C-alpha positions in Angstrom: -0.1 0.0 0.0 1.2 3.5 -0.9 1.5 6.3 1.8 -1.0 9.0 1.3 1.6 11.6 0.8 2.6 10.0 -2.6 -0.7 9.7 -4.1 -0.9 13.3 -5.4 2.5 12.8 -6.9 1.7 9.6 -8.8 -1.8 11.1 -10.1 0.2 14.1 -11.3 2.9 12.0 -13.0 0.0 9.6 -14.6 -1.8 12.9 -15.7 1.5 14.3 -17.3 2.2 11.1 -19.1 -1.4 10.6 -20.6 -1.1 14.3 -21.9 2.3 14.0 -23.4 1.4 10.9 -24.9 -1.1 12.5 -27.2 1.5 15.3 -28.4 3.7 14.7 -31.3 6.9 16.1 -32.6 6.9 16.9 -36.3 10.4 17.5 -37.8 10.9 19.7 -40.6 14.2 19.9 -42.5 15.9 23.1 -43.9 18.7 21.9 -46.2 20.1 23.3 -49.5 17.9 26.5 -48.9 14.6 24.4 -49.0 12.2 23.7 -46.3 10.9 20.0 -46.3 8.1 19.2 -46.3 6.9 22.6 -47.7 3.4 21.7 -46.2 3.1 20.1 -42.8 0.0 19.2 -40.7 0.0 19.2 -36.8 -2.1 19.6 -33.9 -2.4 22.2 -31.0 0.1 20.8 -28.3 2.3 19.3 -30.8 6.2 20.3 -31.2 7.5 21.4 -34.3 11.2 20.8 -34.7 13.3 22.6 -37.4 16.2 20.9 -38.3 18.8 23.4 -39.9 21.3 20.9 -42.0 22.7 24.0 -43.8 25.9 25.9 -43.0 23.9 29.0 -43.1 21.7 30.4 -40.6 17.9 30.3 -41.2 14.7 31.4 -39.2 11.0 29.9 -39.3 9.1 33.4 -39.5 5.2 33.2 -39.3 3.8 35.8 -41.8 1.3 36.7 -39.3 4.0 37.4 -36.6 2.9 34.9 -34.3 6.5 33.2 -33.9 10.0 33.7 -35.1 12.5 30.8 -34.6 16.1 31.3 -34.9 18.1 28.4 -36.4 21.9 28.8 -36.2 23.9 26.7 -38.6 23.6 23.0 -38.1 21.3 23.4 -35.1 17.5 22.5 -34.2 14.8 24.8 -33.1 11.5 23.9 -31.3 8.0 25.6 -31.1 5.0 24.2 -29.2 1.8 24.9 -31.2 -0.7 26.9 -29.1 -3.5 27.7 -31.5 -5.1 26.0 -34.6 -4.9 27.8 -38.0 -2.9 27.8 -41.5 0.4 29.6 -41.0 2.6 30.6 -43.8 6.3 31.0 -42.8 9.6 31.7 -44.4 13.3 32.3 -43.8 13.9 36.1 -42.9 17.4 35.4 -44.5 16.4 33.6 -47.5 12.8 34.8 -48.4 12.5 32.0 -51.2 12.2 29.4 -48.5 8.7 29.2 -47.9 6.4 26.5 -46.3 3.0 26.3 -44.8 2.0 24.7 -41.3 -1.6 23.6 -40.6 -2.5 23.5 -37.2 -5.7 21.3 -36.1 -7.4 21.8 -32.7 
């Protein structure tokens, strides 16, 4: 039998595991001045992980101003999605690098 003092901790850990089990990490690559995939779909609560494989710095900058993730050369950057919608984004340093992210509820 478990001491009563540990029950809230066990309950909190169980809840945290069940919530995080539903969230996913979606990986998007930036390589050779291309964002791939150029169209991605995720859900609120998911994490987007941009992987910069280039020797140049990039950004993942939302056109609507919601977020701007800096990606140094050969580094990754992440963002947890907070609300649904379709967001077009681009690299501020290389404006021809464009993509669309659809976030479902």
